C-alpha positions as CSV (number, residue, x, y, z in Angstrom):
1,M,115.4,-31.1,55.4
2,S,117.8,-31.7,58.2
3,R,117.4,-34.5,60.6
4,R,117.6,-32.3,63.7
5,C,115.0,-31.6,66.4
6,E,113.9,-27.9,66.2
7,L,113.4,-27.6,70.0
8,T,116.2,-29.7,71.6
9,G,118.8,-29.8,68.8
10,K,119.0,-33.6,68.9
11,G,120.5,-35.0,65.7
12,P,122.0,-38.2,64.3
13,M,124.6,-40.1,66.2
14,S,127.0,-42.7,64.9
15,G,127.9,-46.1,66.2
16,N,128.5,-49.6,65.1
17,N,126.4,-52.6,63.9
18,V,128.0,-55.6,65.7
19,S,127.4,-59.0,64.2
20,H,127.4,-62.3,66.1
21,A,130.9,-62.8,64.8
22,N,131.8,-59.4,66.4
23,N,132.3,-57.7,63.0
24,K,131.8,-54.0,63.3
25,T,130.4,-51.7,60.6
26,K,129.5,-48.1,60.9
27,R,125.9,-47.0,61.2
28,R,123.8,-43.9,62.1
29,F,121.2,-43.6,64.8
30,L,118.6,-41.2,63.6
31,P,116.3,-39.3,66.0
32,N,112.6,-40.1,66.0
33,L,111.3,-36.9,64.3
34,N,107.6,-36.0,63.9
35,D,105.8,-33.1,62.2
36,V,103.6,-31.6,64.9
37,T,101.6,-28.4,65.4
38,L,102.0,-27.0,68.9
39,Q,99.5,-24.4,70.3
40,S,100.7,-21.2,72.1
41,E,98.4,-20.1,74.9
42,T,99.8,-16.6,74.9
43,L,99.5,-16.0,71.1
44,G,96.4,-18.2,70.6
45,R,97.6,-19.9,67.5
46,G,99.5,-23.0,66.5
47,F,103.1,-23.4,65.1
48,K,104.4,-26.2,63.0
49,F,107.7,-27.9,64.2
50,R,109.7,-31.0,63.3
51,I,110.6,-32.3,66.8
52,S,111.7,-35.6,68.4
53,A,109.2,-37.7,70.4
54,A,111.3,-37.0,73.5
55,A,110.9,-33.3,72.9
56,L,107.2,-33.7,72.6
57,R,107.0,-35.4,76.0
58,S,109.2,-32.6,77.4
59,V,106.9,-29.9,76.1
60,D,103.9,-31.7,77.7
61,H,105.8,-32.2,81.0
62,R,106.8,-28.5,81.2
63,G,103.3,-27.3,80.7
64,G,103.0,-26.4,77.0
65,L,105.0,-24.7,74.3
66,D,105.2,-21.3,76.0
67,A,106.7,-22.8,79.2
68,F,109.1,-25.0,77.3
69,L,110.4,-22.1,75.1
70,A,110.8,-19.8,78.2
71,K,113.3,-22.3,79.7
72,A,115.0,-23.4,76.5
73,K,118.5,-22.3,75.7
74,D,118.7,-20.1,72.5
75,E,121.7,-22.2,71.1
76,E,119.6,-25.4,71.0
77,L,116.6,-23.8,69.2
78,S,116.2,-23.6,65.4
79,P,115.8,-20.1,63.9
80,N,112.0,-20.8,63.5
81,A,111.6,-21.7,67.2
82,L,113.8,-18.8,68.3
83,K,111.5,-16.4,66.3
84,V,108.4,-18.0,68.1
85,K,110.1,-17.6,71.5
86,K,110.8,-13.9,70.9
87,E,107.2,-13.4,69.7
88,I,105.8,-15.0,72.8
89,A,108.1,-13.0,75.1
90,K,107.1,-9.8,73.4
91,A,103.4,-10.7,73.8
92,K,103.8,-11.5,77.5
93,A,105.7,-8.2,78.0
94,A,102.9,-6.2,76.4
95,A,100.2,-7.9,78.4
């Protein structure tokens, strides 16, 4: 399982641990990933994603999963999220 947010593409970053003596050793900063189920108003069902806490706040801020995916860039989304985005767009076009 990759350590990458399915909605924003946020992944691990690298940096240094810096001691009091100013010794530097490499370290990784991992994203705060959570397993969540987000509901789609258009499709009327939930989808499981592994997203960062910041992405969860962004989804709430934009007004839900449908609105978030409508504005999201396709390059940042995981294949699973891209499939959901296309399914939502298809349902909106049919309605």
